[in-house]
C-alpha positions in Angstrom: 62.3 145.8 101.2 63.4 146.9 104.7 66.6 147.8 106.3 65.7 146.0 109.6 66.0 148.9 111.5 62.6 148.4 113.4 63.6 145.2 114.7 66.4 146.9 116.9 64.9 147.7 120.2 63.7 151.3 120.8 64.2 153.0 124.4 62.9 156.4 125.4 64.0 159.0 127.9 61.9 161.6 129.6 63.9 161.7 133.0 65.8 164.7 131.2 65.3 165.7 127.9 63.0 163.6 125.8 65.1 161.5 123.7 64.7 158.3 121.8 67.4 155.7 120.7 67.6 152.8 118.5 70.0 150.7 120.0 72.8 153.1 120.8 71.8 155.7 117.8 69.9 158.4 118.6 66.4 159.1 116.8 66.0 162.3 115.5 62.7 163.7 117.0 62.0 166.6 115.0 61.0 170.3 116.3 60.2 170.9 120.1 56.4 170.5 119.7 56.8 167.1 117.9 59.0 166.1 120.9 56.2 167.4 123.2 53.9 165.0 121.3 56.0 162.0 122.1 56.6 163.0 125.5 52.8 163.2 126.1 52.4 159.9 124.7 55.0 158.4 126.6 53.5 159.7 129.9 50.4 157.7 128.9 52.4 154.7 127.3 50.0 151.9 126.3 46.9 154.1 126.5 45.1 156.4 124.0 45.4 160.1 124.2 42.9 161.9 122.7 43.6 164.4 119.8 42.1 167.3 121.6 44.0 166.4 124.8 47.3 166.8 122.5 46.1 170.0 121.1 45.5 171.6 124.5 48.9 170.5 125.8 50.6 171.9 122.9 49.1 175.2 122.7 47.9 175.8 126.3 44.4 176.5 125.4 45.2 178.9 122.4 45.6 176.7 119.4 45.7 177.7 115.9 42.8 176.7 113.5 44.7 173.9 111.9 45.9 172.5 115.1 44.5 169.0 114.5 46.2 168.8 111.1 49.6 170.1 112.7 49.3 167.2 115.4 48.5 164.7 112.3 51.8 165.9 110.8 53.6 165.4 113.8 52.6 162.1 114.5 53.4 161.1 110.9 56.9 162.2 111.2 57.1 160.1 114.5 56.2 157.3 112.8 58.5 157.5 110.3 61.3 158.1 112.5 60.5 155.4 115.1 58.6 152.7 113.2 59.6 153.1 109.5 58.3 149.5 108.9 54.9 150.6 110.7 54.5 147.9 113.1 51.7 149.7 114.9 54.1 151.2 117.6 52.1 154.4 117.3 48.7 153.9 116.4 45.4 155.7 115.9 42.5 154.1 117.9 39.0 155.3 118.3 39.9 157.1 121.6 43.2 158.7 120.4 46.8 158.1 119.5 48.3 155.4 121.5 52.3 154.5 121.8 52.6 151.0 122.6 56.0 151.0 124.5 56.4 148.6 127.2 57.5 149.3 130.8 61.0 148.7 130.0 61.4 151.0 127.1 60.8 154.3 129.2 63.2 155.1 131.4 60.2 156.4 134.2 59.0 152.6 133.9 62.3 151.4 134.6 62.7 153.9 137.5 59.4 153.0 139.2 59.9 149.3 138.6 63.3 149.6 140.3 61.9 151.4 143.2 59.2 148.8 143.7 61.9 146.3 143.9 63.8 148.7 146.3 60.7 149.1 148.7 60.3 145.4 148.6 64.0 144.7 149.8 63.5 147.5 152.4 60.5 146.2 154.1 62.5 142.7 154.4 65.4 144.4 156.3 67.8 143.9 153.2 69.3 147.3 153.4 72.2 146.7 151.2 69.8 145.3 148.3 67.4 148.1 148.7 70.3 150.7 148.3 71.6 149.2 145.4 68.2 149.2 143.6 67.5 152.8 144.5 71.0 153.8 143.3 70.4 152.0 140.2 67.0 153.7 139.7 68.4 157.2 140.4 71.3 156.8 138.1 68.4 157.0 135.4 68.2 160.4 135.9 69.7 162.9 133.5 68.2 166.4 134.3 65.0 167.9 135.0 62.2 165.5 133.7 60.7 166.7 130.5 63.4 169.4 130.0 62.7 172.1 127.8 58.9 171.5 127.5 56.5 174.1 129.1 53.0 174.3 129.7 50.6 173.3 132.6 50.3 169.6 131.3 54.1 169.1 131.4 54.8 171.3 134.5 52.2 169.1 136.4 54.1 165.8 135.2 57.3 167.4 135.9 56.2 167.9 139.5 54.9 164.2 140.0 58.1 162.7 138.6 60.2 164.9 140.8 58.1 163.7 144.0 58.8 160.3 142.8 62.5 161.0 143.0 62.4 162.7 146.2 60.6 159.6 147.7 63.4 157.5 146.0 66.1 159.5 147.8 64.3 159.5 151.3 64.1 155.6 151.0 68.1 155.6 151.2 67.8 157.1 154.7 64.9 155.5 156.1 65.0 152.5 158.7 63.3 149.1 157.6 59.8 148.8 158.4 59.4 145.8 161.0 57.5 142.9 159.8 54.2 143.2 161.7 53.9 140.7 165.0 50.9 138.9 165.2 49.2 139.9 168.5 49.2 137.4 171.5 45.4 136.5 172.0 44.5 137.8 175.9 42.8 134.7 177.9 40.9 135.7 181.1 43.0 134.7 184.1 42.4 131.1 185.4 40.1 130.5 188.2 40.6 127.7 190.4 37.1 126.4 190.9 37.8 125.1 194.6 39.2 128.4 195.7 37.4 129.1 199.3 36.6 125.5 199.6 38.3 122.9 201.8 38.8 119.5 199.9 38.1 117.5 203.1 35.6 119.3 205.3 36.7 118.6 209.1 34.9 115.8 210.8 31.9 117.2 213.0 32.8 114.7 215.6 36.2 116.1 215.9 35.0 119.2 216.6 32.5 118.7 219.5 
């Protein structure tokens, strides 16, 4: 018998501290390294992440001997917290662990989708719609992305996300991109075939 908790939509946040919510209720994600595992899977949502890549991200090249076992325990705990009914939200494949979260389930995915819509509106000259889309996208940011997570992998991901945030802010002040105008084909200047020739040459008799 189940309590139906897995039927409630999950949503995830990485544009600030790494958090998960089931409906309006926060999900306990456990200790920092366990949250780091979830963050790494969210950064590659829908794509398998090899176990050794997770190990490298968590221990920065100096893992303990039982690192793989620890990662497996973290994943097991995340499964119990996020997917108690085992709907294969978080699964092990031949290429690694994969978190099957849709684009709209992760705030970073929502941000990118909103920014893409804003760019489309901007290019068509609808600045009011573009501005609204950008402001909605920026409102998803809570703090520094992946706040509290350290190490080269997360620092690099944080830098990329901040670059996207900067490009969104710049879009607010950018003028619309004009639609390209088709070039008018160049034609050679018309030539009068009769230029320099008289249509009715003078009668020789009249010139005598």
